[in-house]
C-alpha positions in Angstrom: -92.6 -22.5 -51.8 -91.6 -26.0 -52.3 -93.3 -27.7 -49.4 -96.9 -28.8 -51.4 -98.6 -29.0 -47.9 -98.1 -25.3 -47.2 -100.5 -24.4 -50.3 -103.6 -23.9 -51.0 -105.1 -23.8 -54.4 -107.4 -20.8 -53.5 -105.3 -17.4 -52.2 -108.3 -16.0 -50.5 -106.9 -12.5 -50.5 -107.9 -9.4 -52.0 -107.1 -9.3 -55.8 -105.0 -5.3 -55.5 -104.0 -5.2 -59.3 -102.9 -7.2 -62.2 -101.1 -6.7 -65.6 -96.8 -6.4 -65.7 -94.5 -3.7 -63.5 -91.1 -4.2 -65.4 -88.4 -1.6 -63.7 -85.0 -0.1 -65.0 -82.6 1.0 -61.4 -79.6 2.3 -62.2 -77.0 3.4 -60.5 -72.4 4.8 -61.4 -71.3 2.3 -58.9 -72.7 -1.1 -57.2 -72.7 0.0 -54.1 -73.5 4.0 -54.9 -76.9 6.1 -54.7 -79.5 5.5 -57.6 -79.2 7.9 -60.1 -81.7 7.1 -62.4 -85.2 5.3 -61.4 -87.9 3.8 -63.7 -90.9 1.7 -63.6 -93.7 1.5 -66.0 -97.3 -0.7 -65.6 -99.6 -2.2 -67.6 -102.6 -2.5 -65.2 -105.0 -5.1 -66.8 -107.5 -5.7 -63.5 -108.0 -3.1 -60.7 -110.1 -1.2 -58.2 -109.6 2.5 -60.4 -109.7 0.8 -64.4 -107.0 -0.4 -66.6 -103.9 2.0 -67.7 -99.9 1.9 -68.5 -97.8 3.9 -66.3 -94.3 5.4 -66.9 -92.6 6.8 -63.6 -89.1 8.2 -64.5 -86.6 9.9 -61.4 -83.9 11.0 -63.3 -82.8 13.1 -61.0 -84.5 10.9 -58.1 -82.1 13.3 -55.1 -84.5 16.9 -56.9 -87.5 17.7 -55.1 -88.6 19.4 -58.6 -90.5 18.2 -61.4 -90.0 18.1 -65.4 -88.6 20.4 -67.4 -86.6 21.2 -64.0 -85.7 18.7 -63.5 -86.2 15.1 -64.9 -88.7 13.5 -62.6 -92.0 12.8 -64.3 -95.0 10.7 -64.6 -97.3 10.2 -67.7 -100.6 8.1 -67.5 -103.4 6.7 -69.4 -105.2 6.7 -66.0 -104.5 9.5 -63.2 -107.1 7.8 -60.8 -105.6 4.4 -61.1 -101.8 6.3 -61.1 -102.2 7.9 -57.7 -103.5 4.3 -56.8 -100.5 3.0 -57.7 -97.9 5.7 -56.4 -100.0 5.8 -52.5 -99.5 2.5 -52.2 -96.9 0.5 -53.8 -94.3 2.6 -55.3 -94.1 4.5 -51.7 -93.8 1.3 -50.6 -91.1 -0.1 -52.9 -87.9 0.8 -50.7 -85.8 2.5 -54.3 -87.9 4.9 -54.2 -90.4 5.6 -51.1 -87.2 7.9 -49.8 -86.6 9.7 -52.8 -87.7 13.3 -53.0 -88.3 13.2 -56.6 -91.4 10.9 -55.7 -93.8 14.0 -54.4 -92.3 16.4 -56.7 -92.5 14.6 -60.0 -94.9 16.4 -62.9 -97.1 14.5 -64.3 -98.5 14.2 -67.8 -101.3 12.6 -69.3 -100.1 10.3 -72.4 -100.6 10.8 -75.8 -99.1 8.1 -77.4 -98.1 4.6 -75.9 -96.2 1.6 -77.4 -94.3 -1.9 -76.6 -91.7 -3.4 -79.0 -90.0 -6.9 -78.7 -90.6 -10.0 -78.1 -89.0 -10.9 -75.1 -85.7 -12.6 -75.4 -84.1 -11.0 -76.5 -84.9 -7.8 -76.0 -88.2 -5.7 -75.2 -88.7 -1.6 -75.3 -91.2 0.8 -73.9 -92.3 3.8 -75.3 -94.5 6.9 -73.9 -95.1 10.1 -75.0 -96.8 13.0 -73.9 -96.5 17.2 -74.5 -93.0 17.9 -75.3 -92.0 14.4 -73.7 -90.7 10.9 -74.9 -89.6 8.4 -72.1 -88.3 5.6 -72.9 -87.4 2.1 -70.5 -85.3 -0.1 -73.3 -83.5 -3.9 -71.9 -81.9 -6.3 -73.4 -79.5 -9.6 -73.4 -82.9 -11.3 -71.2 -82.7 -14.6 -68.9 -84.7 -17.0 -69.4 -88.0 -16.6 -67.2 -88.9 -17.8 -63.4 -91.4 -17.5 -61.6 -92.0 -16.3 -58.1 -94.5 -16.4 -55.6 -93.7 -14.7 -52.3 -95.3 -13.5 -49.0 -96.0 -9.9 -47.2 -92.2 -10.8 -45.6 -90.1 -10.8 -48.9 -92.8 -8.5 -50.9 -91.1 -4.6 -51.5 -94.3 -3.5 -50.3 -94.6 -5.1 -47.1 -97.9 -6.0 -46.6 -98.7 -8.6 -49.8 -99.1 -11.7 -51.8 -97.0 -11.1 -55.1 -97.4 -14.2 -58.3 -94.6 -13.3 -60.6 -93.2 -14.2 -64.1 -89.3 -12.0 -64.1 -86.8 -12.0 -66.9 -83.9 -10.3 -65.9 -81.9 -7.7 -68.2 -78.0 -7.5 -68.2 -78.3 -3.9 -70.0 -81.1 -1.2 -70.0 -81.0 2.1 -70.4 -83.6 4.8 -69.5 -83.7 7.9 -71.6 -85.9 11.4 -72.5 -86.3 12.8 -75.5 -83.4 10.3 -76.6 -81.1 11.5 -74.4 -79.8 8.6 -72.0 -80.1 9.0 -68.2 -76.9 8.1 -65.9 -76.0 5.2 -64.1 -76.1 1.5 -65.6 -77.1 -1.8 -64.5 -75.6 -3.5 -61.1 -76.6 -6.4 -59.3 -79.0 -6.4 -55.7 -80.4 -9.1 -53.8 -83.5 -9.4 -54.5 -86.1 -12.7 -53.7 -83.4 -13.9 -51.7 -80.9 -14.0 -54.8 -78.0 -12.1 -56.8 -81.2 -10.2 -59.4 -80.3 -8.1 -61.9 -81.4 -4.1 -61.1 -83.1 -3.9 -64.9 -86.1 -6.4 -64.4 -89.2 -7.2 -66.9 -92.4 -8.4 -64.5 -94.6 -10.2 -66.3 -98.5 -11.5 -65.5 -97.7 -10.2 -62.1 -100.5 -10.4 -59.7 -100.6 -8.5 -55.9 -102.9 -9.8 -53.3 -103.6 -8.2 -49.8 -104.0 -11.5 -47.7 -107.5 -11.9 -45.9 -105.9 -11.4 -42.8 -104.6 -8.0 -43.2 -108.0 -6.1 -44.7 -109.7 -3.8 -42.7 
């Protein structure tokens, strides 16, 4: 948004949530289906409180949960997670048509840790009973800021502000076993971008014109 005349210092919409929202989307080939999807939320503000969530769909086309399939959600705040899945994740293009999203197993987190410097690499790890899930990003690029309207937002209804760092390599693992697929390129925010990324200082705003 380069035209300063169209920008306003205060967005009059309702802030839905703010925090971090990195993801890793893997394919076997650039034009193939998603073979593994991982998304993490560290929410600092929402109407449903704070918390951390990791959603892993290691078998996205299977309508089964863990351990029968590698589809699970580990969370520190179940109410907040229900809200995020219903109003956000289920709208994200890579997730919304996946049978695994409704079938995934929900687990209460026993521990969560973050590691890295966001210059070279970053790792998020969450554990629950019988499960350790890990998302790792490496070969991080330079950060860039995004400010998009509903037309270009993943949900189609929000204003979004965030700082992104692309990862050239990334992995998702469950109990030490890496999930299938590799990082590819896709068109995102009008540019070619890695399917693995850190998204920090993220704020989702529902425009005043769309509020009920």
